[in-house]
N, C-alpha and C positions, 0 to 999 in steps of 0.2 A: 198451336191449338191441338193438332193431331197427336203430338208427343205427350201433351198433358192428358188427353183421353186414354192413351195407351198406358201411361204411368199410373193413372187411376185404376185401370183394370189389373195391372201387375201388382198393386199393393193389396189387393183382396186375397183372402185365403181361399183359393179355389182348387178344385181337383181337375176340372176341365176348363180350358180357356179357348174361346173361339175368336179368331181375328179375321175380319172381312176386309180385304184390301187395305191393310194397315199402312202400307208404304206409298199409297197413291200420291201423296203430296210431300213425301220426305226426300231429303237429299241423301247422297251416299253415306256421309259420316253418321247421319241419324239412323239410317238403316243398319249400319254396323252395330251401333249401340243397342238397337232393338233386338237384333239377333243374339248378341251376347247375353242379354237378359233372358231371352226365350230359352237358350241352352241351359242357363242356370236353373230355370224352372223345370225344364225337362229332367235334369239330373236329380231334382228333388221329388220326382214322381208325378209331376203335373202332365196330364194329357193335353196336347195342343192340336187344335184343328185350324189349319192355316189356309185361308181362301185367297187366291191371288191369280191375276191374269198375267203377272210378270213371271214367265216360266223359269227364268234363271234363278229366281229366289227359291223355287221349290227344291232345287237340287242343293241349295245351301242349308236348308232348314229341315227337310222332310226325311222321315224313315220309310214312308210309304206314300204313294201318289195315287189318288182316285180321280179319274177323268169322268166328268159329267157332261152330257149333251142333251138338250131338250128335256131337262128334268129327270133324266135316267142315267144310271151308271153305265158307262161304256166299257171301261176296263180298269184294272188296278195294276200299277207298275212299281217296280223296284228302282228307286233313283240311282242305285249303284250300277244298274245294268240297262239304263235308259238314257235317251237324249231328248232335247227339245223337239227334234223332228218326230220322234216316236209319239210324243203327246199331240203334236199338231196333226199328224196323220189320223189319229183317232178322233180328233175334234172336227177336222174339216176335210180329211181325205187328200191332203196335198203336202208337199215339202215346204219348209220354211222359206226357201228362196222364191218359190212361186207365189207367195203371198203378195208380192209387189209387181204390178203391171209394168211392161216396158215403158221407159221414160219417153215422153213426147218431146219433139224438137220445137222449142219456142220460137216465136216470130221475133224479128229484129226491131221491135217497137216497144217502148216502155208503156206498160199499163198503169203503173204507179211509181212515182219517184219521190223519195223523202230527202229533203235538204236541210241539214243543220237543225234537227228537231231537238228542242230542249224543254224539260220540265223538272226542276229540282234536281236532286242527286240521282234519281233513278232513270232519268232520260237525259243523256248528255251527248250533244253533238252527234246525233244519229243521222247517218246517210246511207241509203240503200235504194235499190230499184228492183222492180218485178216486171218482167216483160210479158207481153200478151202470150197466153198459152204456156206460161211457166209456173212451176211449183218451186217456191223459194222457202227454205227452212230458216227458222230462228232458234238457235240452240243456246244453252246456258244453264247454270245451276239455278236452283230455287232462289229467288230474290235477286236475280241478275238484272231484272228490269224488262223482261220480254213482254209480259202482260201489260205493263205500264205503257210501253210503246204502242201496243194494240189499242189500248183505251184512248190514247191521244189521236190516233188515226181515225178511230170511229167516233170521235167527238164526245166521249164520256168525260174525259179530263181535258181541260184547256191547257195548251202548251204555251210557254212564255216566249218562245222564239222558234222560227223554222217555217218551211214552206212544204206544201203537199201538192204534187202535180199528178193529175189524173188524165190519162190519154194526152199527155204533153201540154195540158192546160192547167194553170194555177187555179186551185180551188180553195175556197174558204170553208174550213171545217170548224164551226163554232158550236155545234150541237150534234146529237145523234141523228136528228132529222136531216140536217144539212149533209151529213155523211151518206145517209141512205139515198137522198136525192142526187148525190154525186155518183151513185152506183156502187157503194161500198157496203158489205155485209159482214157481220161478226158472229161466229159460233163460239161462245165464251167457254172458258175452262170449267166453270161451274154450271153444268147443264140444268140441274134441278133448281138452283136459286136464280140463275140469270138467263138461261137460254129457253126455258119452257115453263108452262103453267101446268103442273101435273094433274090438278083436279079438273081442268078443262078437257074437252074431247080432243081426240086426235085431229079431227077436221078443223076445229077452232084454232089449234096450235099451228096448223099448216097455213091457214089463211089470215091469221091475226095481223100480219104486216101488210096485207093487201085487200082489206075489207072494202075499200072504195071501188075495187073492180067488180065486186059482187053486190053492190047496194046502190039504191037510188032514192034520194030524198030521205036518207036515214033508214030505209027499209032494205033488209038483206034478202037477196035472191038465193034462197037455200038450195035450189036445184043447181044453179051455177057454181055455188060454193062446193057442193058435193061433187060435181064433175071435176072441179079443180083438184079436190082432195084425192079422187080416184086416179087422176092422171099422175099425181106425184107418187101415189102408192105403187102404181105399176112401174114408173120410171126408176124409183129407188128400191123397188122390191121390198117394201115395208111389210113385215109379217104382223098381221093384226086380225082381230075378229071382225069388228065393224068400225067404221070411221067415227061413229058417235060414241064409241067406248072411251073411257077416261085414258089419258096419256099414261097414267101411272100403271095401267094394265100391261104395258109393253116392257120388253127387256131393255137394258141400257143401250144396246146397239141400235135397236129400232127407235128408241127415243131420240138418239142422236141423228138418225136419218130424218126424223120429223123436223128437228131443228134446221137441218140442211134444207129440207123441202120448203120451209118458211122463206128462206132467202132466195131459193131458186124460183119461187113464185113471184118475186119482185123483179125489178129491172136491173138488179145488181150484177155486175160482171167482174167484180173484184171481191174475193171473200177471204177473210182472216179466220183461220181455224186454230183455236187455242186448246191444246191437248185434245184433239178430236177423237182419240180412241181410249181416253181414260175411262176405266170401269166397264169396258166391253170385252167380250171373249174373242178368241183368235179368229173364229169364223166371221164375226161381225167386223173385226178389223179388216179382214181381207175384202169384205164388201165395201167398207168405207174407203179403202185405198182405191178400189176400182172406180168408185164414184168420183173421187178427187182426180184420178187420172183421166177419166172421161170428160170432166169439166175442163181440164187443161187442153184436151184435144179439141174442144169446142171453142177455145180461145179465151177462156176465163183466166184471170190472174189469181194466183193463190199464194197466200203467206201462211205457212204451217209452223206453229209453235209447239214443240214437243220436248219432253224430258227423256224420251226413249230414243237414244242415239241410233240404234239399228233402224228404227222407223224413219228417221230423217234421211239416213244414208240410202235406204231402199226406195224412198219416195221422191226425193227432191232433185231438181236440176242443179241448184246451187244452194249454198248455206252460209249464213252469217252467224257468228258466235258473239254473245254478249257476256260481259262480266262487269259487275258493279256499275250498271247504268250506261255503259258505253259499248260500242262494237269493237271487238278486239281483233277481228279478222274475217276474211271471206274465203270460202273454200269452194273449188270447182268439184264436179262430180268425181273426177279422178283423185282429188286430194282428200275427199271425205273419208276419214277413218275415225274410229272411236278415240284413238290416241291423239290425232291432230285436233279433234274437237276439244278434248279435255285439256290439252296444253293451252288452248286459247280461253277456256272457260274458267280455269282456276285463277283466282285473284292473285296478282303479283304484289308482293310486299317489298317495300324498299328496305334495304339494309340499314340498321340503326348504327 
């Protein structure tokens, strides 16, 4: 769908073309095709404004880089004489390596264990575990089946075979409600369509999963709801005007914090984060990484699905790689490199 939208824009006879996060859901081969076409347009005199949070792309496509922070231009850089670290320092005042907090040592106890999970071609014989206080990554190319696994664990899709153990007890996940009651939360990859309601207030989004806590006989105690919202605002350092403001008034990073706050307001102690930093700037990424790390230190179990390999390497204690609906390998922190991940992620074709 994204490629169709881009193709539609490329077919128009334009002098200026603006692309806002065009590669957010594209795989590497599709990105290569896009860049080839953009270079052809550039050679024909088309001016291209390319907006992206994927810094490595800027050096592939740009003749000049403008860094914007809080709605203002911070600096302009020459990509031939700059690095990703230069951009990051201007955005957040720190080096790339310091974006990721020190990794927590998990406890020797399984928070979640998946045994032989199956659902059609996209979820085949899935086995993995996440320990208490551990951040486990799930890597793979677009269409590998990572989100489908998350949907089964969270009860959105019914699996045909398999077992889910939570705190070493077999649980029955037959619906989203049953997953939530078992202490499982999901921050979905599509924040605007699945994770939040943009036209509702910030406070309503934070408390929508826990309204029973703030109501009696169907009447909401707005003071208690407000206090809960303020607590989450301070805890996650959500930058906002007022809690009653529409969620759409916030930046992508702060919207994502609100989605996280919704689950932290519940009794969930295991959270699945599907592309948690998609569409947020580097500064917001650093804050989200800090929150995820802090949750691990508190004993939460966390499963992080991401297409950004550097993110998984910097954040996770362990990593599973998926390809064509099945897990192709497990990597320890010492084994996690982009090369090792891609070797496991690329589909293997049998010789004819």
